[in-house]
VOBA-972245 format. One line per field, with one value per atom (N, C-alpha, C): x, y, z; residue number from 0; atom name. Coordinates in nm, 4 decimals. Each point is the difference from the previous one (the first is absolute). Layout:
// VOBA-972245
x [X | ...] $
y [Y | ...] $
z [Z | ...] $
n [NUM | ...] $
atom [CA | ...] $
***
This chain:
// VOBA-972245
x [0.0873 | -0.0878 | 0.0914 | -0.0199 | 0.0871 | -0.0495 | 0.0868 | -0.0263 | -0.1102 | 0.0005 | -0.1341 | -0.1226 | -0.0066 | -0.1542 | -0.0274 | 0.1024 | -0.0198 | -0.0438 | 0.0399 | -0.0316 | -0.1531 | -0.0834 | -0.1245 | -0.0164 | -0.1222 | -0.0269 | 0.0218 | 0.0133 | -0.0010 | -0.1442 | -0.0834 | -0.1551 | -0.0163 | 0.0779 | -0.0286 | 0.0774 | 0.1219 | 0.1035 | -0.1168 | -0.0497 | -0.0457 | -0.1725 | -0.0526 | -0.0919 | 0.0206 | 0.1165 | 0.0239 | 0.0080 | -0.1116 | 0.0282 | 0.1047 | 0.0569 | 0.1643 | 0.1377 | -0.0285 | 0.1184 | -0.0222 | 0.1480 | 0.0124 | -0.0199 | -0.0467 | -0.0570 | 0.1408 | 0.0943 | 0.1614 | -0.0273 | 0.0231 | 0.0075 | -0.0995 | -0.1658 | -0.0827 | 0.0386 | 0.0483 | -0.0024 | 0.1411 | 0.0907 | 0.1017 | -0.0306 | -0.0748 | -0.0852 | -0.0548 | -0.1157 | -0.0511 | 0.0971 | 0.0968 | 0.0784 | 0.0887 | 0.0373 | 0.0499 | -0.0533 | -0.1448 | -0.0907 | -0.0006 | 0.0302 | -0.0361 | 0.1399 | 0.1019 | 0.1238 | 0.0237 | 0.0646 | 0.0793 | 0.0347 | -0.0490 | 0.0382 | 0.1110 | 0.0898 | 0.1445 | 0.0990 | -0.0548 | 0.0781 | -0.0560 | -0.1404 | -0.0263 | 0.0512 | 0.0170 | 0.0503 | 0.1630 | 0.0415 | 0.1715 | 0.0004 | -0.0539 | -0.0269 | -0.0016 | -0.1348 | -0.0361 | 0.1223 | 0.0694 | 0.0964 | 0.1252 | 0.0195 | 0.1133 | -0.0445 | -0.1245 | -0.0610 | 0.0221 | -0.0457 | -0.0109 | 0.1603 | 0.0743 | 0.1467 | 0.0578 | -0.0238 | 0.0351 | -0.0550 | -0.1443 | -0.0443 | 0.0380 | 0.0378 | 0.0405 | 0.1386 | 0.0819 | 0.1445 | -0.0277 | -0.0702 | -0.0331 | -0.0739 | -0.0533 | -0.0829 | 0.1465 | 0.0727 | 0.0785 | 0.1216 | 0.0309 | 0.0945 | -0.0578 | -0.1593 | -0.0246 | -0.0409 | 0.0056 | -0.0208 | 0.1456 | 0.0968 | 0.1228 | 0.0634 | -0.0275 | 0.0193 | -0.0859 | -0.1118 | -0.0828 | 0.0344 | 0.0674 | 0.0590 | 0.1431 | 0.0407 | 0.1445 | -0.0375 | -0.1005 | -0.0133 | -0.0593 | -0.0842 | -0.0581 | 0.1379 | 0.0523 | 0.1509 | 0.0849 | 0.0598 | 0.1055 | -0.0234 | -0.1282 | -0.0238 | 0.0602 | 0.1008 | 0.0511 | 0.0036 | -0.1272 | -0.0519 | 0.0750 | 0.0180 | 0.1049 | -0.0848 | -0.0832 | -0.0941 | 0.0819 | -0.0671 | 0.0631 | -0.0212 | 0.1291 | 0.0354 | -0.1325 | -0.0800 | -0.1106 | -0.0981 | -0.0213 | -0.1126 | 0.0318 | 0.1172 | 0.0600 | -0.0437 | 0.0412 | -0.0249 | -0.1195 | -0.1338 | -0.1141 | -0.0983 | 0.0676 | -0.0610 | 0.0809 | 0.0858 | 0.1303 | 0.0318 | 0.0765 | 0.0559 | -0.0787 | -0.1125 | -0.0835 | -0.0600 | 0.0466 | -0.0444 | -0.1765 | -0.0453 | -0.1417 | -0.0987 | 0.0691 | -0.0865 | -0.0174 | 0.0078 | 0.0045 | -0.0950 | -0.0205 | -0.0506 | -0.1385] $
y [-0.1192 | 0.1182 | 0.1347 | 0.0955 | 0.1168 | 0.1012 | 0.0686 | 0.1237 | 0.0778 | 0.0285 | 0.0879 | -0.0635 | -0.1352 | -0.0617 | -0.0012 | 0.0253 | 0.0375 | 0.1565 | 0.0868 | 0.1266 | 0.0205 | 0.0976 | 0.0036 | 0.1064 | 0.0005 | 0.0708 | 0.1578 | 0.1440 | 0.1036 | 0.0194 | -0.0249 | 0.0244 | -0.0276 | -0.1648 | -0.0483 | 0.0672 | 0.0448 | 0.0797 | 0.1562 | 0.0605 | 0.0977 | -0.0057 | -0.1231 | -0.0199 | -0.0631 | -0.0206 | -0.0842 | 0.1065 | -0.0633 | 0.1286 | -0.0344 | -0.1336 | -0.0172 | 0.0609 | 0.0523 | 0.0771 | 0.1481 | 0.0502 | 0.1041 | 0.0972 | 0.1280 | 0.1350 | 0.0433 | 0.0023 | 0.0292 | -0.0788 | -0.1273 | -0.0941 | 0.0268 | 0.0155 | 0.0428 | 0.1064 | 0.1023 | 0.1465 | -0.0159 | -0.0613 | -0.0433 | -0.0815 | -0.0665 | -0.0769 | 0.0937 | 0.0886 | 0.0716 | 0.0931 | 0.0598 | 0.1237 | -0.0759 | -0.1342 | -0.0747 | -0.0140 | -0.0524 | -0.0058 | 0.1222 | 0.0968 | 0.1456 | 0.0023 | -0.0771 | 0.0361 | -0.0991 | 0.0199 | -0.1133 | -0.1182 | -0.1110 | -0.1212 | -0.0253 | -0.0015 | -0.0335 | 0.0815 | 0.1286 | 0.0952 | -0.0291 | -0.0554 | -0.0072 | -0.1433 | -0.0831 | -0.1475 | 0.0297 | 0.0682 | 0.0561 | 0.0316 | 0.1377 | 0.0579 | -0.0644 | -0.0973 | -0.1095 | -0.0993 | -0.0387 | -0.0846 | 0.0530 | 0.1291 | 0.0793 | -0.0048 | 0.0818 | -0.0011 | -0.1191 | -0.1078 | -0.1149 | -0.0545 | 0.0164 | -0.0371 | 0.0947 | 0.1416 | 0.0752 | -0.0233 | -0.0409 | -0.0414 | -0.1142 | -0.0952 | -0.1332 | 0.0436 | 0.0564 | -0.0077 | 0.0810 | 0.1208 | 0.0573 | -0.0666 | -0.0937 | -0.1248 | -0.0902 | -0.0443 | -0.0799 | 0.0283 | 0.1424 | 0.0596 | 0.0732 | 0.0222 | -0.0348 | -0.1139 | -0.1036 | -0.1343 | -0.0149 | 0.0070 | -0.0436 | 0.0987 | 0.1302 | 0.0764 | -0.0548 | -0.0493 | -0.0494 | -0.1353 | -0.0765 | -0.1290 | 0.0314 | 0.0829 | 0.0126 | 0.0665 | 0.0877 | 0.0601 | -0.0985 | -0.1026 | -0.1092 | -0.1018 | -0.0175 | -0.0832 | 0.0338 | 0.1273 | 0.0675 | 0.1487 | 0.0594 | 0.1181 | 0.1292 | -0.0265 | 0.1002 | 0.0390 | 0.0251 | -0.0106 | 0.1250 | 0.0009 | 0.0835 | 0.0375 | 0.1121 | 0.0205 | 0.0079 | -0.0692 | 0.0022 | 0.1771 | 0.0271 | 0.1418 | 0.0704 | -0.1090 | 0.0462 | 0.0531 | -0.1040 | 0.0511 | 0.1196 | 0.0165 | 0.1039 | 0.1038 | 0.0455 | 0.1039 | 0.0633 | -0.1394 | 0.0249 | 0.0136 | -0.0391 | -0.0028 | 0.0336 | 0.0677 | 0.0479 | -0.1121 | 0.0407 | -0.1112 | -0.0763 | 0.0436 | -0.0560 | -0.1163 | -0.1376 | -0.1174 | 0.0099 | 0.0619 | -0.0159 | 0.0549 | 0.0772 | 0.0894 | -0.0920 | -0.1086 | -0.0711 | -0.1481 | -0.0316 | -0.1015 | -0.0029] $
z [0.0186 | -0.0007 | -0.0154 | -0.0776 | -0.0352 | 0.1169 | 0.0446 | 0.0719 | -0.0196 | -0.1197 | -0.0485 | 0.0149 | 0.0028 | 0.0304 | 0.1525 | 0.0880 | 0.1826 | 0.0066 | -0.0710 | 0.0472 | -0.0300 | 0.0748 | -0.0018 | -0.1393 | -0.0372 | -0.1170 | 0.0923 | -0.1122 | 0.0707 | 0.0462 | -0.0601 | 0.0524 | 0.1481 | 0.0321 | 0.1217 | 0.0962 | -0.0376 | 0.1011 | 0.0525 | -0.1015 | 0.0185 | 0.0831 | -0.0047 | 0.0814 | 0.1200 | 0.0240 | 0.1192 | 0.1264 | 0.0723 | 0.1471 | 0.0731 | -0.0207 | 0.0894 | -0.0678 | -0.1315 | -0.0660 | 0.0593 | 0.0236 | 0.0389 | -0.1015 | 0.0889 | -0.1228 | -0.0471 | 0.0486 | -0.0741 | -0.1136 | -0.0102 | -0.1074 | -0.1003 | 0.0645 | -0.1280 | -0.0588 | 0.0822 | -0.0487 | -0.1067 | 0.0259 | -0.0800 | -0.1152 | -0.0015 | -0.0970 | -0.1149 | 0.0615 | -0.0844 | -0.0920 | 0.0909 | -0.0287 | -0.1507 | 0.0323 | -0.1232 | -0.1117 | 0.0322 | -0.1364 | -0.0906 | 0.0627 | -0.0809 | -0.0728 | -0.0059 | -0.0525 | -0.1144 | -0.0887 | -0.0846 | 0.0885 | -0.0551 | 0.0616 | 0.0225 | -0.0991 | -0.0185 | 0.1185 | 0.0230 | 0.0740 | 0.1273 | 0.0284 | 0.1535 | 0.0323 | -0.0713 | 0.0133 | 0.0556 | -0.0979 | 0.0264 | 0.1312 | 0.0336 | 0.1340 | 0.0831 | 0.0036 | 0.1186 | 0.0393 | -0.1238 | 0.0372 | 0.0744 | -0.0295 | 0.0664 | 0.1679 | 0.0018 | 0.1233 | 0.1044 | -0.0443 | 0.0459 | 0.0637 | -0.1202 | 0.0518 | 0.0924 | -0.0138 | 0.1289 | 0.1310 | 0.0112 | 0.1165 | 0.0468 | -0.1093 | 0.0864 | 0.0277 | -0.0476 | 0.0742 | 0.1349 | 0.0158 | 0.1020 | 0.1147 | -0.0216 | 0.0886 | 0.0252 | -0.0734 | 0.0185 | 0.0774 | -0.0111 | 0.0991 | 0.1328 | 0.0035 | 0.1465 | 0.0651 | -0.0682 | 0.0519 | 0.0475 | -0.0734 | 0.0292 | 0.1444 | -0.0007 | 0.1240 | 0.1265 | -0.0431 | 0.1345 | 0.0464 | -0.0916 | 0.0368 | 0.0892 | -0.0665 | 0.0606 | 0.1420 | 0.0085 | 0.1214 | 0.1154 | -0.0650 | 0.0934 | 0.0775 | -0.0876 | 0.0143 | 0.1180 | -0.0398 | 0.0711 | 0.0569 | -0.0366 | 0.0519 | -0.0224 | -0.1156 | -0.0564 | -0.1472 | -0.0292 | -0.1386 | -0.0640 | -0.1021 | -0.0942 | -0.1193 | 0.0063 | -0.1079 | -0.1287 | -0.1011 | -0.1502 | -0.0375 | -0.0854 | -0.0337 | -0.0599 | -0.0814 | -0.0940 | 0.0916 | 0.1154 | 0.0987 | 0.0749 | 0.0267 | 0.0923 | -0.0625 | -0.1610 | -0.0650 | -0.0233 | 0.0145 | -0.0354 | 0.1136 | 0.1276 | 0.1227 | 0.1558 | -0.0542 | 0.0953 | 0.1110 | 0.0759 | 0.1077 | 0.0800 | 0.0783 | 0.0745 | -0.0521 | 0.0179 | -0.0519 | 0.0275 | 0.1121 | 0.0583 | -0.1097 | -0.0653 | -0.1012 | -0.1255 | -0.0245 | -0.1134 | 0.0403 | 0.1369 | 0.0268 | 0.0139] $
n [0 | 0 | 0 | 1 | 1 | 1 | 2 | 2 | 2 | 3 | 3 | 3 | 4 | 4 | 4 | 5 | 5 | 5 | 6 | 6 | 6 | 7 | 7 | 7 | 8 | 8 | 8 | 9 | 9 | 9 | 10 | 10 | 10 | 11 | 11 | 11 | 12 | 12 | 12 | 13 | 13 | 13 | 14 | 14 | 14 | 15 | 15 | 15 | 16 | 16 | 16 | 17 | 17 | 17 | 18 | 18 | 18 | 19 | 19 | 19 | 20 | 20 | 20 | 21 | 21 | 21 | 22 | 22 | 22 | 23 | 23 | 23 | 24 | 24 | 24 | 25 | 25 | 25 | 26 | 26 | 26 | 27 | 27 | 27 | 28 | 28 | 28 | 29 | 29 | 29 | 30 | 30 | 30 | 31 | 31 | 31 | 32 | 32 | 32 | 33 | 33 | 33 | 34 | 34 | 34 | 35 | 35 | 35 | 36 | 36 | 36 | 37 | 37 | 37 | 38 | 38 | 38 | 39 | 39 | 39 | 40 | 40 | 40 | 41 | 41 | 41 | 42 | 42 | 42 | 43 | 43 | 43 | 44 | 44 | 44 | 45 | 45 | 45 | 46 | 46 | 46 | 47 | 47 | 47 | 48 | 48 | 48 | 49 | 49 | 49 | 50 | 50 | 50 | 51 | 51 | 51 | 52 | 52 | 52 | 53 | 53 | 53 | 54 | 54 | 54 | 55 | 55 | 55 | 56 | 56 | 56 | 57 | 57 | 57 | 58 | 58 | 58 | 59 | 59 | 59 | 60 | 60 | 60 | 61 | 61 | 61 | 62 | 62 | 62 | 63 | 63 | 63 | 64 | 64 | 64 | 65 | 65 | 65 | 66 | 66 | 66 | 67 | 67 | 67 | 68 | 68 | 68 | 69 | 69 | 69 | 70 | 70 | 70 | 71 | 71 | 71 | 72 | 72 | 72 | 73 | 73 | 73 | 74 | 74 | 74 | 75 | 75 | 75 | 76 | 76 | 76 | 77 | 77 | 77 | 78 | 78 | 78 | 79 | 79 | 79 | 80 | 80 | 80 | 81 | 81 | 81 | 82 | 82 | 82 | 83 | 83 | 83 | 84 | 84 | 84 | 85 | 85 | 85 | 86 | 86 | 86] $
atom [N | CA | C | N | CA | C | N | CA | C | N | CA | C | N | CA | C | N | CA | C | N | CA | C | N | CA | C | N | CA | C | N | CA | C | N | CA | C | N | CA | C | N | CA | C | N | CA | C | N | CA | C | N | CA | C | N | CA | C | N | CA | C | N | CA | C | N | CA | C | N | CA | C | N | CA | C | N | CA | C | N | CA | C | N | CA | C | N | CA | C | N | CA | C | N | CA | C | N | CA | C | N | CA | C | N | CA | C | N | CA | C | N | CA | C | N | CA | C | N | CA | C | N | CA | C | N | CA | C | N | CA | C | N | CA | C | N | CA | C | N | CA | C | N | CA | C | N | CA | C | N | CA | C | N | CA | C | N | CA | C | N | CA | C | N | CA | C | N | CA | C | N | CA | C | N | CA | C | N | CA | C | N | CA | C | N | CA | C | N | CA | C | N | CA | C | N | CA | C | N | CA | C | N | CA | C | N | CA | C | N | CA | C | N | CA | C | N | CA | C | N | CA | C | N | CA | C | N | CA | C | N | CA | C | N | CA | C | N | CA | C | N | CA | C | N | CA | C | N | CA | C | N | CA | C | N | CA | C | N | CA | C | N | CA | C | N | CA | C | N | CA | C | N | CA | C | N | CA | C | N | CA | C | N | CA | C | N | CA | C | N | CA | C | N | CA | C | N | CA | C | N | CA | C] $
***
């Protein structure tokens, strides 16, 4: 089974009460754009957010194991030195 068949339809996401308003708004905005441009921008956004989430999780794992979390530089630049602001 391909990944495309596992994805819900756009209409299903827009009508899903469990889907976040942020996702619905982003999807509605993307539907107003060129489909290829929107897909490319979405792929970049997903990759950036994945990298940020990975960095945050790595920081949390480190803090949980030795209590001396060093915040990754990218997170420090965007959120400042206080790790509590990103949890």
